[in-house]
Kinemage of the C-alpha trace (Angstrom):
@kinemage 1
@onewidth
@group {chain A} dominant
@subgroup {mainchain}
@vectorlist {calphas} color= white
{ca met a 1} P -23.898 -42.823 -25.447
{ca asn a 2} L -23.553 -42.580 -21.695
{ca lys a 3} L -20.618 -43.494 -19.520
{ca his a 4} L -22.308 -46.671 -18.240
{ca his a 5} L -22.711 -47.971 -21.795
{ca ile a 6} L -19.087 -47.158 -22.572
{ca ala a 7} L -17.984 -48.816 -19.318
{ca gly a 8} L -19.830 -51.981 -20.285
{ca leu a 9} L -18.294 -52.018 -23.770
{ca val a 10} L -14.774 -51.648 -22.451
{ca lys a 11} L -15.175 -54.129 -19.602
{ca asn a 12} L -16.886 -56.768 -21.758
{ca gly a 13} L -14.420 -56.287 -24.591
{ca arg a 14} L -11.476 -56.667 -22.240
{ca arg a 15} L -12.934 -59.793 -20.648
{ca gln a 16} L -13.661 -61.346 -24.045
{ca lys a 17} L -10.047 -60.776 -25.030
{ca gly a 18} L -8.986 -62.375 -21.734
{ca ile a 19} L -6.673 -59.546 -20.705
{ca thr a 20} L -6.267 -57.689 -17.441
{ca gln a 21} L -6.844 -53.995 -16.946
{ca gln a 22} L -3.083 -53.503 -16.701
{ca glu a 23} L -2.499 -55.320 -20.001
{ca leu a 24} L -5.149 -53.170 -21.692
{ca ala a 25} L -3.604 -50.022 -20.253
{ca asp a 26} L -0.181 -51.047 -21.517
{ca lys a 27} L -1.472 -51.914 -25.011
{ca ala a 28} L -3.543 -48.733 -25.297
{ca gly a 29} L -0.848 -46.481 -23.853
{ca ile a 30} L -3.030 -45.120 -21.055
{ca ser a 31} L -2.762 -45.421 -17.298
{ca leu a 32} L -4.223 -48.286 -15.324
{ca arg a 33} L -6.213 -45.768 -13.281
{ca ser a 34} L -7.796 -44.418 -16.474
{ca val a 35} L -8.909 -47.912 -17.496
{ca gln a 36} L -10.329 -48.475 -14.006
{ca arg a 37} L -12.193 -45.163 -14.047
{ca ile a 38} L -13.636 -45.866 -17.497
{ca glu a 39} L -14.767 -49.379 -16.525
{ca asn a 40} L -16.307 -48.095 -13.290
{ca ala a 41} L -18.235 -45.433 -15.248
{ca glu a 42} L -16.539 -42.645 -13.296
{ca val a 43} L -15.614 -40.720 -16.453
{ca val a 44} L -16.467 -40.393 -20.111
{ca pro a 45} L -13.171 -40.914 -21.923
{ca arg a 46} L -11.934 -38.610 -24.642
{ca leu a 47} L -12.808 -39.649 -28.176
{ca tyr a 48} L -9.152 -40.396 -28.904
{ca thr a 49} L -8.965 -42.732 -25.881
{ca leu a 50} L -12.162 -44.456 -26.995
{ca arg a 51} L -10.759 -44.994 -30.482
{ca val a 52} L -7.568 -46.523 -29.085
{ca leu a 53} L -9.567 -48.796 -26.786
{ca gly a 54} L -11.871 -49.716 -29.673
{ca glu a 55} L -8.898 -50.729 -31.809
{ca his a 56} L -7.588 -53.044 -29.095
{ca leu a 57} L -10.942 -54.430 -27.989
{ca gly a 58} L -12.671 -54.645 -31.354
{ca phe a 59} L -15.618 -52.304 -30.989
{ca asn a 60} L -16.723 -49.595 -33.402
{ca thr a 61} L -16.333 -45.986 -32.264
{ca thr a 62} L -18.413 -44.281 -34.971
{ca asn a 63} L -21.360 -44.037 -32.556
{ca phe a 64} L -19.227 -41.975 -30.186
{ca glu a 65} L -18.449 -39.049 -32.491
{ca asp a 66} L -20.738 -36.750 -30.480
{ca ile a 67} L -18.708 -37.214 -27.307
{ca gly a 68} L -15.926 -34.808 -28.234
{ca asp a 69} L -13.118 -33.816 -25.936
{ca gly a 70} L -14.106 -32.098 -22.718
{ca pro a 71} L -12.108 -29.333 -21.098
{ca thr a 72} L -10.158 -31.767 -18.895
{ca gly a 73} L -9.682 -34.717 -21.226
{ca asp a 74} L -10.554 -37.955 -19.439
{ca gln a 75} L -12.387 -36.177 -16.630
{ca gln a 76} L -15.847 -34.720 -16.718
{ca pro a 77} L -16.262 -31.129 -15.563
{ca ala a 78} L -16.804 -30.864 -11.823
{ca ser a 79} L -20.430 -30.678 -10.768
{ca asn a 80} L -21.771 -27.907 -8.541
{ca ser a 81} L -21.699 -30.180 -5.489
{ca gln a 82} L -18.045 -31.075 -6.196
{ca lys a 83} L -17.190 -27.386 -6.568
{ca ser a 84} L -19.059 -26.657 -3.347
{ca arg a 85} L -17.145 -29.387 -1.466
{ca arg a 86} L -13.863 -28.111 -2.851
{ca ala a 87} L -14.711 -24.563 -1.772
{ca gly a 88} L -15.658 -25.829 1.694
{ca lys a 89} L -12.360 -27.695 1.998
{ca leu a 90} L -10.455 -24.595 0.921
{ca ile a 91} L -12.267 -22.391 3.434
{ca leu a 92} L -11.724 -24.967 6.185
{ca ser a 93} L -8.023 -25.250 5.325
{ca ile a 94} L -7.462 -21.501 5.399
{ca gly a 95} L -9.585 -21.076 8.526
{ca val a 96} L -7.757 -23.773 10.477
{ca gly a 97} L -4.412 -22.278 9.421
{ca ala a 98} L -5.523 -18.858 10.674
{ca val a 99} L -6.729 -20.325 13.989
{ca ile a 100} L -3.424 -22.171 14.496
{ca leu a 101} L -1.494 -18.973 13.778
{ca ser a 102} L -3.686 -16.918 16.104
{ca ala a 103} L -3.579 -19.450 18.943
{ca thr a 104} L 0.199 -19.757 18.629
{ca gly a 105} L 0.571 -15.982 18.708
{ca ala a 106} L -1.625 -15.774 21.806
{ca tyr a 107} L 0.377 -18.513 23.538
{ca ile a 108} L 3.719 -16.866 22.748
{ca ser a 109} L 2.568 -13.381 23.716
{ca gln a 110} L 1.344 -14.483 27.158
{ca ser a 111} L 4.481 -16.461 27.894
{ca ala a 112} L 7.309 -14.401 29.377
{ca his a 113} L 10.027 -16.956 28.670
{ca phe a 114} L 8.926 -18.892 25.617
{ca pro a 115} L 10.699 -19.408 23.312
{ca glu a 116} L 13.974 -18.921 25.114
{ca thr a 117} L 16.156 -20.309 22.337
{ca asn a 118} L 16.065 -20.581 18.585
{ca phe a 119} L 15.792 -24.353 19.020
{ca glu a 120} L 12.499 -23.975 20.913
{ca trp a 121} L 11.228 -21.558 18.276
{ca phe a 122} L 12.050 -23.905 15.368
{ca thr a 123} L 10.683 -26.906 17.262
{ca leu a 124} L 7.394 -25.054 17.766
{ca ile a 125} L 7.239 -24.151 14.076
{ca thr a 126} L 8.036 -27.751 13.067
{ca val a 127} L 5.335 -29.205 15.326
{ca leu a 128} L 2.733 -26.715 14.094
{ca leu a 129} L 3.567 -27.259 10.419
{ca thr a 130} L 3.500 -31.028 10.846
{ca ala a 131} L 0.109 -30.910 12.561
{ca tyr a 132} L -1.250 -28.578 9.869
{ca met a 133} L 0.072 -30.791 7.037
{ca leu a 134} L -1.550 -33.855 8.620
{ca phe a 135} L -4.804 -31.932 8.900
{ca leu a 136} L -4.598 -30.860 5.242
{ca tyr a 137} L -3.815 -34.406 4.169
{ca arg a 138} L -6.922 -35.686 5.957
{ca val a 139} L -9.154 -32.971 4.494
{ca trp a 140} L -7.934 -33.111 0.889
{ca arg a 141} L -7.375 -36.822 0.282
C-alpha cells in the first residue's frame, strides 16, 4: 500500500463519517497536523496510527501489516535531496555566522574609538545576534 492509497482511505472515511480533521485527531488521539499530513499523502503513518484511524473510520488494517514502523514514526526517512538541502542550509548558516563575526572584528579593529562604552559593545552584539537570528529563521523555516 502506498501513501496515496492510505491518504484516500483516511480522507474518504473521515468524510463519510461527516467529521472534521480536528474531530478525527481528537478521537484518535493524534495531532491535527498528523491527520493533515496523512490525508495529503506527505507521510506513511505508523501501523499503530493506521489501526487507530481504522477503528474510528471503519476500514480494515490487515492489508497494512507490511508497513511496519519506520525509524521516525509518522515521518518517512529523509531522502538524499532533503539531506542535501539540510546540509546546504547548515553550511550557509555557519558560513554567514563566520562572515558576520569576521566583518565585525574587522570593523572594530579599524575603529580607534569604537566601542567606547559597554553600552555600545552590548548594543552591537544585540544588533548582530538579532540580524543573525532573523537570517536563520528565514533559512530554516
